[in-house]
N, C-alpha and C positions, 0 to 999 in steps of 0.2 A: 306755270308748267306743272302738269299733274305728276305725281310720283310714279316711278317705274313699278309695274306690276309683274312680279316674278312667281312662277309656279315650279315647285320641285316635284318631279315624278319619281315615286318610290315603288318599283315592282316588288311584289312579295309572293313567296310560296313557302309555307311552313316556317315563318319567321316570328312566331309568338315569343320566343325566348329573347329576341333582340329588339322588337319593335318599340317597346316603351322607352328604352334607352335612346334609340335613334330619334324618336319624336321629341324627347326632352332636350337632347343635344342640338337638334335642328332649331328648336324654338329659342334656345339660349343663344345660339350663334346668329340667328336671323329672325328677330321678333316679328317682322312684318311679312315674311314669306308665306305663301299659300302652299299647302302640301296635298298632293293627290296620291293616295295609296292605291295601286293597281294590283288587286289580289286575284290569283288564279285558282280560286276554289280551294284554298288551303284547308285540309281537314283538321288542323290544330287550332282553328278559330282565330287565325290572324286577322281576318276582315272584321270580325266582331270586336276584337281588341283594339283595332285601329279606330273604330267608331267610338268606343268607350273612352279610350285615352285621348282621342282627338278632341272630344268634347271638353276635356280637362285643359289641354294646352291651347286649344282654339285654332281655327284656320286649317282644319284637316277635312278633306273629303275622301270617300272611298268609292272606287270603281270596281265592282264585283264582276269577275268573269267566271264562266261556268266550269272551266277546266284549265289545266296547265297547257299553255299555248306558246310558250317561249318568251325569252327576254326581249327580242326585237319586236315581236308582236305587242308586248305590254307597253314598250316605249312608244310605238306608233299610235296605239290607242290613247295613251296619256298625252302625247303631243297634240293629237286631234282635239281632245277634250279641252286642252288649254288654248289652242288657237281659236276654237269656236267661241271661247269666252273672253277673248281679247287680251290675253296676257302678252306682255312685251318680251319677257325672257322665259325660256323653258330650260330647266336644269334637270339633270339625272344623276343618281348615285345609287350604289348598292345599299341594301337594307340590312346588311349583316355586320356593320361597323368596321368593315375593311376600309371604308372611306370615312375620314373624320369630318363631321359636319362643321367643325371650327374653320375649315378651309372655304366654306361657302362664300363668305364676304370677299375673298380674293378673286373667286370666279366672277362674281357679280361686278366687282370693281373693274376687271378687264373688259367686260361687256360695256360698261359705262364709258370706258376710254376708247371705244370704237371697234372692238373685236366682234366678228360675227359668230365665231365658235371659240370657246375657251376650254382647253383640256387640262384637267388636273393630272399632271405628268409625273411619273416616277423616274423618268430618264432625262431630266434637265437638272442643272446645278441646284442643289437644295432638295431634290426629290430623293426618296429612299424606298427600298423594298425590304421585306423581312429576310432572315437568314435562310433563304431557300436552298434546296439541293442544287448542285451544279447543273443537273438536268433541267430543272424547272427554270432556273435563271437563264440558261442557254436558250431554252425554247422561247421564253418571253422576249429576250433581247433579239434573237435571230428572227422571230416572227415579225417584230416591228421593223427591223431593218429590211427584211424581205419585202414587206408591204410598201415601205417607203421607196425602195429601189425600183420595184416593178411598176408602181403607180406614179412615181415622180413626186412623192409627198415630202415636203420639207418639215416633217413632223417626227418627233422622237418616240411618241407613245400613242400611235393611232389606235391601239386596242383598248386604251383606257376607257373606263365607264363612268368616270366622275367628270362631268362637263356641263357647260352652259351654252345655249344657242340663242341668238337674237331671233325673235319671232319673224321678222321680215325676211330673214334668210330661210327659215324653215318653210315659210309659205312658198318659196320658190322650188322646193323639193317635192317631187311626187312620192309621198310616203307610201302609197299603195304599191309603187314600183320598187321599194326597198324591201327585199325579201329575205335578206340574211338574218341570222340570229347570233347571239353571243358576240364573240370577238369580231365575226364577220360583219355584224350590224354596225359596230363602232367604226370599223375601217371604211365600210361603204358610206356611212354618213359623213365621215371626214372627207372622203373623195368627192362626194356630191358638193360639199361646200367649196372645196378647192376648184372644181370644174366650173363653178359659177363665179369665180373670182373673189370669193369671200376671204376675209382676214381671219387667220387661225393663230391663236396665241396659246402658249403652254405656260402654266404656272406650276411651281413645284408643290408636290404633296408627299406626305409620309403614308405609304400604303401599308396596311396591316393584315395579317392573316385572320380569318374568322376564328372567334373564340368559342362560340356556341352554335350548335346546329351543324348541318352537313352541307358541303358545297354542291351547287346544282350544275357546275361546269363539267363537261364530259369530253372525252377524246374525240367524239364525233363532231363537236362544235369546233374544235381546233382544226381538224381535217377540213371541215366545211369552209372555214375561213381561208386556209391556204389554197384550196381548189378555186374558190371564188376570186381571190386576188389574182391568181394566175390567169383565169379566164378574162377578168376585166382588163388586165394588162394586154393580153393577146388581142382581145376584141378591139380595144381602142387603137392599138398599133395598126391593125388591119384597116380600120376605118380611116385613120389619118393617111395611110398609104393609098387607099382607094380614092380619097378626096383629091390627091395630087395627080391622079392619072387623067 
């Protein structure tokens, strides 16, 4: 039996301050994993740095995109790249060290035990979040509970961006039809897996705040996610009701 081929997709924009640490820690945690850096034309030279340090640690490819086109778009392009090259597992994580690469083996292990989607979760026993303000903590918790309730997801952290997909499951999803970005992309992909009867497993992670650089997340992305979740829930309820008529 051939070894499992796994690809880690790392979207970047202005991450030159963090990328060397990220690649070093990924390689230390998973010596055999392939890495694809998807860079959105970072003016700080992130793509060049990825190629230079990638040659040092090995197993790093860079997909250069002309301009900043969004997180969801970066993951879709990265997943397509990996599926075209026959990878068995596609992983994703942030490139700002808010996700600890040391947790990668636990995500891969859950895939090997049969999961179709593994989520590195902040909200299962053993998972942690930083000392956020009450407002941010409430927004994150409430957003996840709202998505789970409206869409019928038995998932505690559907917005999490540290995850692994079985390639056979990703091939069943029309990536061109997944249009959301940011939190909405993560929720939509979780929903797509569940709709297809896929097995979703959550493993605990310790989430950390970014130490260097600036966050790319905006209020618009949060609002987009809430609007889309509401629409998906209403749409599917109407479709189910229509099918019974």
